[in-house]
C-alpha positions in Angstrom: -6.8 -8.6 16.5 -9.2 -11.5 15.8 -10.0 -12.9 12.3 -13.2 -10.9 11.8 -11.4 -7.6 12.7 -8.6 -8.5 10.3 -11.0 -9.3 7.5 -12.8 -6.0 8.1 -9.5 -4.1 8.1 -8.5 -5.7 4.7 -11.9 -5.0 3.3 -11.9 -1.4 4.4 -8.5 -0.9 2.8 -8.9 -2.8 -0.5 -12.5 -2.1 -1.4 -12.0 1.6 -2.4 -8.9 0.6 -4.4 -10.7 -2.1 -6.4 -14.2 -0.5 -6.7 -15.7 -2.8 -4.1 -14.7 -5.8 -6.2 -15.5 -8.7 -3.9 -13.5 -11.1 -6.1 -10.3 -9.2 -5.5 -11.0 -8.8 -1.7 -11.8 -12.5 -1.4 -8.6 -13.4 -3.2 -6.6 -11.2 -0.8 -8.3 -12.7 2.2 -7.8 -16.3 0.8 -4.2 -15.6 0.0 -3.4 -14.7 3.6 -5.8 -17.3 5.1 -7.2 -14.8 7.5 -3.7 -14.7 9.1 -2.5 -11.2 10.2 1.0 -12.5 10.8 1.3 -13.8 7.2 0.0 -10.4 5.9 2.5 -8.6 8.1 5.4 -10.7 6.6 4.1 -9.9 3.1 4.1 -6.2 3.8 7.5 -6.4 5.5 8.9 -7.9 2.3 7.7 -4.9 0.3 9.0 -2.3 2.7 12.6 -2.4 1.4 11.2 -1.3 -2.0 9.6 1.9 -0.8 11.5 4.9 -1.9 11.0 8.7 -2.0 12.4 10.9 -4.8 12.2 14.2 -6.4 11.7 14.6 -10.2 14.6 16.4 -11.7 12.3 17.9 -14.3 9.3 19.0 -12.3 10.7 19.2 -8.8 7.7 17.2 -7.5 8.3 14.7 -4.8 7.1 11.1 -5.1 6.9 8.0 -3.0 6.5 4.5 -4.3 8.0 1.2 -5.1 11.4 1.3 -6.8 14.0 -1.1 -8.1 17.5 -0.2 -9.3 16.7 3.6 -9.0 13.5 3.5 -11.1 10.0 3.7 -9.8 7.8 0.8 -10.6 4.7 2.5 -9.1 4.6 6.0 -7.5 2.2 8.7 -6.2 2.9 12.3 -5.7 3.6 13.3 -2.1 1.1 15.9 -1.0 2.4 18.8 1.1 0.1 18.1 4.0 2.8 18.4 6.6 3.6 21.9 5.4 0.0 22.9 5.8 0.0 21.8 9.4 -2.5 19.0 9.1 
């Protein structure tokens, strides 16, 4: 992957999250100095925090970042696999 492909990949990923905020995207690109290996190491460092759990109250399943058994950020897991998609 060359630098331009990497920048486009990051832009495609982050622009919908930050409402096309060029400032945030530029900060992310600058932080990783257009270096996919550095970005990979950053993501690798976060992987150990990813967890899946079920709410004991609602029974809904969530995935997110957790620490010491508590979610710091989470999203509900959609039942796409059960629908065969």
